[in-house]
N, CA, C and O atoms as a GROMACS GRO file, in nm:
protein
  320
    1MET      N    1  -1.993  -4.090  -2.813
    1MET     CA    2  -1.893  -4.041  -2.905
    1MET      C    3  -1.962  -3.976  -3.024
    1MET      O    4  -2.048  -4.036  -3.088
    2PRO      N    5  -1.923  -3.852  -3.052
    2PRO     CA    6  -1.986  -3.788  -3.168
    2PRO      C    7  -1.940  -3.851  -3.298
    2PRO      O    8  -1.822  -3.882  -3.315
    3LEU      N    9  -2.031  -3.870  -3.387
    3LEU     CA   10  -1.999  -3.927  -3.517
    3LEU      C   11  -2.012  -3.819  -3.623
    3LEU      O   12  -2.113  -3.748  -3.630
    4ILE      N   13  -1.910  -3.807  -3.705
    4ILE     CA   14  -1.915  -3.711  -3.814
    4ILE      C   15  -1.979  -3.776  -3.935
    4ILE      O   16  -2.062  -3.716  -4.003
    5ALA      N   17  -1.940  -3.898  -3.962
    5ALA     CA   18  -1.995  -3.967  -4.079
    5ALA      C   19  -2.001  -4.116  -4.052
    5ALA      O   20  -1.920  -4.171  -3.978
    6GLU      N   21  -2.097  -4.177  -4.115
    6GLU     CA   22  -2.106  -4.322  -4.106
    6GLU      C   23  -2.156  -4.372  -4.241
    6GLU      O   24  -2.271  -4.349  -4.279
    7HIS      N   25  -2.069  -4.440  -4.309
    7HIS     CA   26  -2.104  -4.494  -4.440
    7HIS      C   27  -2.027  -4.624  -4.457
    7HIS      O   28  -1.937  -4.637  -4.540
    8GLY      N   29  -2.066  -4.716  -4.379
    8GLY     CA   30  -1.995  -4.843  -4.383
    8GLY      C   31  -1.867  -4.837  -4.301
    8GLY      O   32  -1.815  -4.941  -4.260
    9ILE      N   33  -1.817  -4.717  -4.276
    9ILE     CA   34  -1.697  -4.696  -4.195
    9ILE      C   35  -1.735  -4.596  -4.087
    9ILE      O   36  -1.796  -4.493  -4.115
   10LYS      N   37  -1.699  -4.627  -3.969
   10LYS     CA   38  -1.728  -4.538  -3.859
   10LYS      C   39  -1.608  -4.446  -3.836
   10LYS      O   40  -1.495  -4.493  -3.823
   11ILE      N   41  -1.632  -4.316  -3.831
   11ILE     CA   42  -1.525  -4.219  -3.805
   11ILE      C   43  -1.553  -4.155  -3.670
   11ILE      O   44  -1.657  -4.091  -3.650
   12ASP      N   45  -1.461  -4.171  -3.579
   12ASP     CA   46  -1.476  -4.117  -3.444
   12ASP      C   47  -1.397  -3.987  -3.435
   12ASP      O   48  -1.275  -3.987  -3.451
   13SER      N   49  -1.466  -3.878  -3.410
   13SER     CA   50  -1.400  -3.747  -3.405
   13SER      C   51  -1.371  -3.701  -3.263
   13SER      O   52  -1.333  -3.585  -3.244
   14ALA      N   53  -1.388  -3.785  -3.165
   14ALA     CA   54  -1.368  -3.747  -3.025
   14ALA      C   55  -1.225  -3.697  -3.001
   14ALA      O   56  -1.205  -3.598  -2.931
   15ASP      N   57  -1.127  -3.764  -3.059
   15ASP     CA   58  -0.988  -3.720  -3.039
   15ASP      C   59  -0.962  -3.584  -3.101
   15ASP      O   60  -0.889  -3.502  -3.044
   16ALA      N   61  -1.023  -3.558  -3.216
   16ALA     CA   62  -1.006  -3.427  -3.281
   16ALA      C   63  -1.070  -3.317  -3.197
   16ALA      O   64  -1.014  -3.208  -3.186
   17ILE      N   65  -1.185  -3.344  -3.139
   17ILE     CA   66  -1.252  -3.245  -3.054
   17ILE      C   67  -1.167  -3.218  -2.930
   17ILE      O   68  -1.151  -3.103  -2.888
   18GLU      N   69  -1.115  -3.324  -2.872
   18GLU     CA   70  -1.030  -3.308  -2.753
   18GLU      C   71  -0.902  -3.230  -2.788
   18GLU      O   72  -0.857  -3.146  -2.709
   19ALA      N   73  -0.846  -3.257  -2.903
   19ALA     CA   74  -0.725  -3.186  -2.947
   19ALA      C   75  -0.755  -3.038  -2.968
   19ALA      O   76  -0.674  -2.953  -2.931
   20LYS      N   77  -0.870  -3.006  -3.027
   20LYS     CA   78  -0.908  -2.867  -3.048
   20LYS      C   79  -0.924  -2.795  -2.915
   20LYS      O   80  -0.879  -2.682  -2.900
   21THR      N   81  -0.988  -2.860  -2.820
   21THR     CA   82  -1.006  -2.801  -2.687
   21THR      C   83  -0.870  -2.775  -2.622
   21THR      O   84  -0.848  -2.669  -2.562
   22SER      N   85  -0.781  -2.871  -2.634
   22SER     CA   86  -0.646  -2.854  -2.576
   22SER      C   87  -0.572  -2.738  -2.643
   22SER      O   88  -0.506  -2.660  -2.576
   23LEU      N   89  -0.583  -2.728  -2.774
   23LEU     CA   90  -0.517  -2.619  -2.846
   23LEU      C   91  -0.576  -2.484  -2.806
   23LEU      O   92  -0.502  -2.387  -2.790
   24ASP      N   93  -0.708  -2.476  -2.789
   24ASP     CA   94  -0.771  -2.352  -2.746
   24ASP      C   95  -0.722  -2.311  -2.607
   24ASP      O   96  -0.694  -2.194  -2.582
   25GLU      N   97  -0.712  -2.409  -2.518
   25GLU     CA   98  -0.663  -2.380  -2.383
   25GLU      C   99  -0.518  -2.334  -2.385
   25GLU      O  100  -0.479  -2.244  -2.311
   26MET      N  101  -0.437  -2.397  -2.472
   26MET     CA  102  -0.297  -2.355  -2.483
   26MET      C  103  -0.287  -2.214  -2.539
   26MET      O  104  -0.201  -2.137  -2.496
   27ALA      N  105  -0.372  -2.179  -2.634
   27ALA     CA  106  -0.371  -2.044  -2.691
   27ALA      C  107  -0.407  -1.941  -2.584
   27ALA      O  108  -0.345  -1.835  -2.576
   28LYS      N  109  -0.507  -1.973  -2.502
   28LYS     CA  110  -0.544  -1.882  -2.393
   28LYS      C  111  -0.430  -1.868  -2.292
   28LYS      O  112  -0.401  -1.757  -2.246
   29ALA      N  113  -0.366  -1.978  -2.259
   29ALA     CA  114  -0.253  -1.974  -2.165
   29ALA      C  115  -0.138  -1.892  -2.223
   29ALA      O  116  -0.071  -1.818  -2.150
   30GLY      N  117  -0.116  -1.904  -2.354
   30GLY     CA  118  -0.012  -1.825  -2.419
   30GLY      C  119  -0.043  -1.676  -2.410
   30GLY      O  120   0.047  -1.596  -2.388
   31GLY      N  121  -0.169  -1.640  -2.427
   31GLY     CA  122  -0.210  -1.499  -2.414
   31GLY      C  123  -0.187  -1.448  -2.273
   31GLY      O  124  -0.140  -1.335  -2.254
   32ARG      N  125  -0.220  -1.530  -2.174
   32ARG     CA  126  -0.197  -1.488  -2.035
   32ARG      C  127  -0.048  -1.475  -2.006
   32ARG      O  128  -0.008  -1.384  -1.934
   33ALA      N  129   0.032  -1.564  -2.060
   33ALA     CA  130   0.177  -1.557  -2.039
   33ALA      C  131   0.233  -1.430  -2.102
   33ALA      O  132   0.321  -1.366  -2.045
   34GLU      N  133   0.183  -1.394  -2.220
   34GLU     CA  134   0.228  -1.272  -2.286
   34GLU      C  135   0.191  -1.149  -2.202
   34GLU      O  136   0.273  -1.059  -2.186
   35GLN      N  137   0.070  -1.146  -2.150
   35GLN     CA  138   0.029  -1.034  -2.065
   35GLN      C  139   0.118  -1.024  -1.941
   35GLN      O  140   0.156  -0.914  -1.900
   36SER      N  141   0.150  -1.137  -1.882
   36SER     CA  142   0.237  -1.137  -1.764
   36SER      C  143   0.376  -1.086  -1.799
   36SER      O  144   0.436  -1.012  -1.721
   37ALA      N  145   0.426  -1.124  -1.914
   37ALA     CA  146   0.558  -1.078  -1.956
   37ALA      C  147   0.559  -0.928  -1.978
   37ALA      O  148   0.656  -0.861  -1.941
   38VAL      N  149   0.453  -0.874  -2.037
   38VAL     CA  150   0.443  -0.729  -2.059
   38VAL      C  151   0.440  -0.657  -1.924
   38VAL      O  152   0.508  -0.556  -1.906
   39LEU      N  153   0.360  -0.707  -1.830
   39LEU     CA  154   0.354  -0.646  -1.698
   39LEU      C  155   0.490  -0.650  -1.629
   39LEU      O  156   0.531  -0.552  -1.566
   40LEU      N  157   0.560  -0.761  -1.641
   40LEU     CA  158   0.692  -0.774  -1.581
   40LEU      C  159   0.790  -0.675  -1.642
   40LEU      O  160   0.868  -0.613  -1.570
   41ILE      N  161   0.787  -0.659  -1.772
   41ILE     CA  162   0.875  -0.563  -1.839
   41ILE      C  163   0.845  -0.422  -1.792
   41ILE      O  164   0.937  -0.344  -1.766
   42ASN      N  165   0.716  -0.388  -1.779
   42ASN     CA  166   0.679  -0.255  -1.731
   42ASN      C  167   0.729  -0.231  -1.588
   42ASN      O  168   0.777  -0.122  -1.557
   43GLU      N  169   0.716  -0.331  -1.504
   43GLU     CA  170   0.764  -0.318  -1.366
   43GLU      C  171   0.916  -0.303  -1.361
   43GLU      O  172   0.969  -0.226  -1.281
   44MET      N  173   0.986  -0.377  -1.447
   44MET     CA  174   1.132  -0.366  -1.452
   44MET      C  175   1.174  -0.226  -1.498
   44MET      O  176   1.270  -0.170  -1.445
   45GLN      N  177   1.102  -0.170  -1.595
   45GLN     CA  178   1.133  -0.036  -1.642
   45GLN      C  179   1.108   0.066  -1.532
   45GLN      O  180   1.185   0.161  -1.516
   46ALA      N  181   1.000   0.048  -1.456
   46ALA     CA  182   0.971   0.139  -1.345
   46ALA      C  183   1.080   0.131  -1.239
   46ALA      O  184   1.121   0.233  -1.184
   47LEU      N  185   1.128   0.012  -1.211
   47LEU     CA  186   1.237  -0.005  -1.113
   47LEU      C  187   1.366   0.058  -1.163
   47LEU      O  188   1.440   0.118  -1.085
   48GLU      N  189   1.394   0.044  -1.292
   48GLU     CA  190   1.514   0.105  -1.349
   48GLU      C  191   1.505   0.258  -1.339
   48GLU      O  192   1.605   0.323  -1.310
   49ASN      N  193   1.386   0.314  -1.364
   49ASN     CA  194   1.368   0.458  -1.352
   49ASN      C  195   1.389   0.503  -1.208
   49ASN      O  196   1.455   0.604  -1.182
   50LEU      N  197   1.334   0.428  -1.114
   50LEU     CA  198   1.352   0.459  -0.972
   50LEU      C  199   1.499   0.452  -0.933
   50LEU      O  200   1.548   0.537  -0.859
   51GLN      N  201   1.567   0.350  -0.981
   51GLN     CA  202   1.709   0.335  -0.951
   51GLN      C  203   1.788   0.454  -1.006
   51GLN      O  204   1.878   0.504  -0.938
   52SER      N  205   1.756   0.498  -1.126
   52SER     CA  206   1.824   0.614  -1.184
   52SER      C  207   1.800   0.739  -1.102
   52SER      O  208   1.892   0.817  -1.078
   53GLN      N  209   1.677   0.759  -1.057
   53GLN     CA  210   1.645   0.875  -0.975
   53GLN      C  211   1.720   0.869  -0.842
   53GLN      O  212   1.772   0.970  -0.795
   54MET      N  213   1.726   0.751  -0.783
   54MET     CA  214   1.798   0.737  -0.656
   54MET      C  215   1.947   0.761  -0.674
   54MET      O  216   2.012   0.819  -0.587
   55GLN      N  217   2.001   0.718  -0.787
   55GLN     CA  218   2.143   0.739  -0.816
   55GLN      C  219   2.173   0.888  -0.825
   55GLN      O  220   2.274   0.934  -0.771
   56VAL      N  221   2.086   0.964  -0.892
   56VAL     CA  222   2.105   1.110  -0.904
   56VAL      C  223   2.105   1.175  -0.767
   56VAL      O  224   2.189   1.259  -0.737
   57VAL      N  225   2.010   1.136  -0.683
   57VAL     CA  226   2.002   1.193  -0.548
   57VAL      C  227   2.126   1.156  -0.467
   57VAL      O  228   2.182   1.241  -0.398
   58ALA      N  229   2.168   1.031  -0.475
   58ALA     CA  230   2.285   0.986  -0.399
   58ALA      C  231   2.410   1.063  -0.444
   58ALA      O  232   2.491   1.104  -0.360
   59GLU      N  233   2.426   1.082  -0.573
   59GLU     CA  234   2.543   1.156  -0.623
   59GLU      C  235   2.539   1.301  -0.576
   59GLU      O  236   2.643   1.358  -0.543
   60LYS      N  237   2.421   1.361  -0.571
   60LYS     CA  238   2.408   1.500  -0.524
   60LYS      C  239   2.442   1.509  -0.376
   60LYS      O  240   2.510   1.602  -0.333
   61VAL      N  241   2.394   1.413  -0.298
   61VAL     CA  242   2.423   1.413  -0.154
   61VAL      C  243   2.573   1.400  -0.131
   61VAL      O  244   2.628   1.472  -0.048
   62VAL      N  245   2.638   1.311  -0.203
   62VAL     CA  246   2.782   1.293  -0.186
   62VAL      C  247   2.856   1.420  -0.228
   62VAL      O  248   2.947   1.465  -0.159
   63ALA      N  249   2.816   1.478  -0.340
   63ALA     CA  250   2.881   1.601  -0.387
   63ALA      C  251   2.862   1.714  -0.286
   63ALA      O  252   2.956   1.787  -0.258
   64ASP      N  253   2.742   1.728  -0.232
   64ASP     CA  254   2.715   1.833  -0.132
   64ASP      C  255   2.795   1.811  -0.005
   64ASP      O  256   2.837   1.908   0.059
   65SER      N  257   2.817   1.686   0.032
   65SER     CA  258   2.889   1.659   0.157
   65SER      C  259   3.037   1.693   0.146
   65SER      O  260   3.102   1.717   0.247
   66TRP      N  261   3.090   1.695   0.024
   66TRP     CA  262   3.232   1.724   0.006
   66TRP      C  263   3.260   1.873  -0.014
   66TRP      O  264   3.375   1.916  -0.004
   67ARG      N  265   3.158   1.951  -0.041
   67ARG     CA  266   3.181   2.093  -0.063
   67ARG      C  267   3.197   2.161   0.073
   67ARG      O  268   3.140   2.116   0.172
   68ALA      N  269   3.274   2.268   0.077
   68ALA     CA  270   3.297   2.342   0.203
   68ALA      C  271   3.164   2.384   0.260
   68ALA      O  272   3.081   2.444   0.191
   69GLY      N  273   3.143   2.353   0.388
   69GLY     CA  274   3.017   2.387   0.453
   69GLY      C  275   2.903   2.300   0.407
   69GLY      O  276   2.786   2.334   0.429
   70GLY      N  277   2.934   2.186   0.343
   70GLY     CA  278   2.830   2.096   0.290
   70GLY      C  279   2.753   2.027   0.400
   70GLY      O  280   2.768   2.060   0.518
   71THR      N  281   2.672   1.934   0.363
   71THR     CA  282   2.579   1.870   0.456
   71THR      C  283   2.631   1.738   0.512
   71THR      O  284   2.551   1.650   0.544
   72SER      N  285   2.762   1.723   0.524
   72SER     CA  286   2.815   1.599   0.579
   72SER      C  287   2.782   1.591   0.728
   72SER      O  288   2.746   1.692   0.790
   73PHE      N  289   2.794   1.473   0.784
   73PHE     CA  290   2.768   1.454   0.927
   73PHE      C  291   2.860   1.543   1.010
   73PHE      O  292   2.816   1.605   1.107
   74ARG      N  293   2.985   1.550   0.972
   74ARG     CA  294   3.082   1.630   1.050
   74ARG      C  295   3.048   1.779   1.042
   74ARG      O  296   3.059   1.850   1.142
   75ASN      N  297   3.006   1.826   0.926
   75ASN     CA  298   2.971   1.967   0.914
   75ASN      C  299   2.841   1.998   0.990
   75ASN      O  300   2.829   2.103   1.052
   76ALA      N  301   2.747   1.907   0.984
   76ALA     CA  302   2.616   1.930   1.050
   76ALA      C  303   2.627   1.924   1.202
   76ALA      O  304   2.551   1.991   1.272
   77ASN      N  305   2.721   1.844   1.254
   77ASN     CA  306   2.732   1.824   1.398
   77ASN      C  307   2.858   1.885   1.457
   77ASN      O  308   2.893   1.857   1.572
   78GLY      N  309   2.923   1.966   1.382
   78GLY     CA  310   3.047   2.029   1.430
   78GLY      C  311   3.166   1.940   1.408
   78GLY      O  312   3.162   1.821   1.440
   79ARG      N  313   3.271   1.996   1.355
   79ARG     CA  314   3.391   1.916   1.332
   79ARG      C  315   3.462   1.892   1.464
   79ARG      O  316   3.477   1.983   1.546
   80THR      N  317   3.504   1.771   1.483
   80THR     CA  318   3.577   1.739   1.606
   80THR      C  319   3.711   1.680   1.574
   80THR      O  320   3.787   1.647   1.664
   0.00000   0.00000   0.00000
């Protein structure tokens, strides 16, 4: 056990050292959690952008399919 001081009274600093180590580990874990949260937010934003792009394409396809001579299945394969 490391001793900080001994003058008729023994002071054991082992618990303080262990507490410091635990706090350092928690701080590192907090940093990793923050990095993970930032990455997750970036991925969510990328997915939202992709969803918006897909929505635009889907709306264009639907609009084109309703116009005369559009690209609907019936127009492409002959109306029956």
